[in-house]
C-alpha positions in Angstrom: -8.6 -138.5 193.1 -9.4 -134.9 194.2 -6.9 -133.1 196.4 -8.0 -133.3 200.1 -9.3 -130.4 202.1 -8.1 -130.5 205.7 -11.1 -130.2 208.1 -9.3 -130.6 211.4 -5.8 -131.5 212.6 -5.3 -132.6 216.3 -2.2 -133.7 218.2 -2.9 -136.4 220.8 -0.6 -138.7 222.9 -0.7 -141.1 220.0 0.4 -138.5 217.5 -1.2 -136.3 214.9 -4.7 -137.1 213.6 -6.0 -135.3 210.5 -9.5 -135.4 209.3 -9.8 -134.4 205.6 -12.5 -134.2 203.0 -11.9 -135.6 199.5 -14.9 -134.9 197.3 -17.9 -136.2 199.2 -15.9 -138.5 201.4 -13.9 -138.1 204.6 -10.5 -139.6 205.5 -8.5 -139.8 208.7 -4.8 -139.8 208.5 -2.7 -140.7 211.6 1.0 -139.8 211.7 1.0 -139.6 207.9 -0.6 -143.1 207.5 -4.0 -143.7 206.1 -6.4 -145.0 208.7 -10.1 -144.5 207.9 -12.2 -143.6 204.9 -15.9 -143.2 204.6 -15.9 -144.6 201.0 -14.6 -147.9 202.2 -17.1 -149.3 204.7 -18.2 -152.5 202.9 -15.7 -154.8 204.7 -16.2 -153.0 208.1 -19.9 -153.8 207.9 -19.1 -157.3 206.7 -17.4 -158.0 210.0 -20.8 -158.1 211.6 -22.8 -159.4 208.7 -20.6 -162.4 208.1 -20.2 -163.2 211.8 -24.0 -163.1 212.2 -24.2 -165.9 209.7 -22.5 -168.1 212.3 -24.2 -166.6 215.3 -27.6 -165.2 214.2 -28.8 -165.0 217.8 -26.2 -162.5 219.0 -27.5 -160.1 221.6 -24.4 -158.6 223.1 -21.7 -157.3 220.8 -18.2 -155.8 221.4 -16.7 -153.7 218.7 -13.0 -153.0 219.0 -12.2 -149.8 217.1 -14.8 -147.1 216.2 -13.4 -146.0 212.8 -16.1 -144.3 210.8 -18.8 -146.1 212.8 -19.7 -148.6 210.0 -19.1 -151.8 212.1 -21.0 -150.2 215.0 -23.9 -149.3 212.7 -24.0 -152.8 211.3 -24.2 -154.3 214.8 -27.0 -151.9 215.8 -28.9 -152.8 212.6 -28.7 -156.6 213.2 -32.0 -158.1 214.5 -32.0 -159.0 218.2 -28.9 -157.0 219.2 -29.6 -155.5 222.6 -26.3 -153.8 223.4 -23.1 -152.8 221.6 -20.0 -151.8 223.5 -17.5 -150.0 221.3 -14.0 -149.6 222.6 -12.0 -146.7 221.1 -8.7 -145.4 222.4 -8.7 -142.0 220.7 -11.3 -139.4 222.0 -10.9 -137.3 218.8 -12.2 -140.2 216.7 -15.2 -140.5 218.9 -15.8 -136.8 218.7 -15.6 -136.8 214.9 -18.1 -139.7 214.9 -20.5 -137.4 216.7 -19.9 -134.5 214.3 -18.3 -134.8 210.8 -18.8 -138.6 210.4 -22.2 -138.9 212.1 -24.2 -138.8 208.9 -22.1 -141.7 207.5 -23.1 -144.1 210.4 -26.6 -142.9 211.1 -25.6 -141.1 214.4 -24.7 -144.5 215.8 -23.2 -143.1 219.0 -26.7 -141.6 219.9 -28.4 -145.0 219.9 -29.3 -145.9 223.5 -27.9 -149.4 222.9 -24.5 -148.0 222.3 -22.0 -148.0 225.1 -18.7 -146.1 224.3 -15.6 -147.0 226.3 -12.5 -144.8 225.7 -9.8 -147.3 226.3 -7.1 -149.4 224.7 -8.8 -152.6 223.4 -6.0 -154.9 224.7 -6.3 -153.4 228.2 -10.1 -153.6 228.1 -10.1 -157.2 227.1 -7.7 -158.0 230.0 -9.6 -155.9 232.5 -6.4 -153.9 233.2 -7.4 -151.0 235.4 -11.0 -152.0 234.7 -11.5 -149.2 232.1 -15.3 -149.6 231.6 -14.9 -153.3 231.9 -18.0 -155.6 231.9 -18.0 -159.0 233.5 -20.5 -160.6 231.1 -19.2 -162.3 227.9 -20.1 -161.2 224.4 -21.9 -163.2 221.7 -19.9 -161.4 219.0 -16.6 -159.6 219.1 -15.6 -157.6 216.1 -12.0 -156.4 216.0 -11.3 -153.5 213.6 -8.2 -152.0 215.3 -5.5 -150.5 213.2 -4.9 -151.8 209.7 -4.6 -155.5 210.6 -2.0 -157.8 212.0 0.9 -157.0 209.6 0.5 -153.3 209.0 0.0 -151.4 212.3 0.1 -147.7 212.8 0.7 -148.1 216.5 3.3 -150.6 217.6 1.4 -151.3 220.8 -1.4 -152.9 218.7 0.9 -155.8 217.7 0.2 -157.6 220.9 -3.5 -157.6 220.1 -2.9 -159.7 217.0 -0.6 -162.1 218.7 -1.3 -165.2 220.9 -2.0 -163.2 224.0 -4.4 -161.0 222.2 -6.3 -163.9 220.7 -6.4 -165.5 224.1 -8.0 -162.4 225.6 -10.6 -162.2 222.8 -11.4 -165.9 223.3 -11.8 -165.4 227.0 -14.5 -162.8 226.5 -16.6 -164.8 224.1 -19.8 -166.5 225.3 -20.3 -170.2 224.5 -21.0 -170.4 220.8 -19.8 -166.9 220.3 -17.9 -165.6 217.2 -14.8 -163.4 216.9 -14.4 -161.4 213.7 -11.2 -159.7 212.7 -10.7 -157.1 210.0 -7.4 -156.8 208.0 -6.4 -154.6 205.1 -4.9 -157.7 203.4 -4.5 -161.5 203.9 -2.0 -162.7 206.5 -1.0 -166.3 206.5 0.8 -165.8 209.9 -2.3 -164.5 211.6 -4.5 -167.2 210.0 -2.1 -169.8 211.4 -2.4 -168.2 214.9 -6.2 -168.3 214.7 -6.1 -172.0 213.7 -3.9 -172.7 216.7 -6.4 -171.1 219.1 -9.8 -171.8 217.6 -11.4 -175.0 216.2 -13.0 -173.3 213.2 -11.6 -170.5 211.2 -13.0 -168.9 208.0 -11.3 -166.4 205.7 -13.5 -164.0 203.6 -12.0 -161.6 201.1 -14.1 -158.5 200.6 -13.4 -156.2 197.7 -12.0 -152.8 198.8 -13.3 -149.6 197.4 -10.1 -148.1 195.9 -7.4 -150.7 196.5 -6.6 -153.6 194.1 -5.9 -155.7 197.2 -9.0 -157.2 198.9 -9.7 -156.5 202.6 -10.1 -159.7 204.6 -12.5 -160.7 207.3 -11.5 -163.6 209.6 -14.1 -165.5 211.6 -13.2 -167.7 214.5 -15.5 -169.9 216.6 -15.5 -172.9 219.0 -12.8 -171.8 221.4 -10.8 -174.6 223.0 
């Protein structure tokens, strides 16, 4: 691939974030680890598209992790969706979505149905400090935080993929709601945890743009 051109490099409390351009695409690198790419949005959109197959009447959606805005865009484009709350911990990622990445997601943050909350997703789900917390449940929760359960850039995110994290996600689902989880690869351990907590679990491999390993979307319904 072409050598990247650095657009911006920012140091935050979570480390160094670098936005770079590679050909026509943009990439985000965090602390030296690959995090986001605009050429790899198929599975991020599939989070919503596959979940809507199980809950076609979803009106209120929660997106955990903004990324390049592809999951947010897919939620906004779904028929009948009235509000999408997107929780993103890193302000610079939100800013890049308003500027350099805006054309990739159709300026999704400008949509009047979008509600951006700058907070840690685990804290938000638990209502800790009430960082923009909403009391009403969600019909669809799409979790695209970090690179999945087994390959995290931030150690703090491990809790989100464990039993307590799944319990928090389940507690915020409306009756008949669907939880969708994005992972950079299949995880038998995570799938087993989902099957412990939810009555129905589906695993959907989605071909990645540049990796020989499929991305994976997990769907979970019918909380116990």
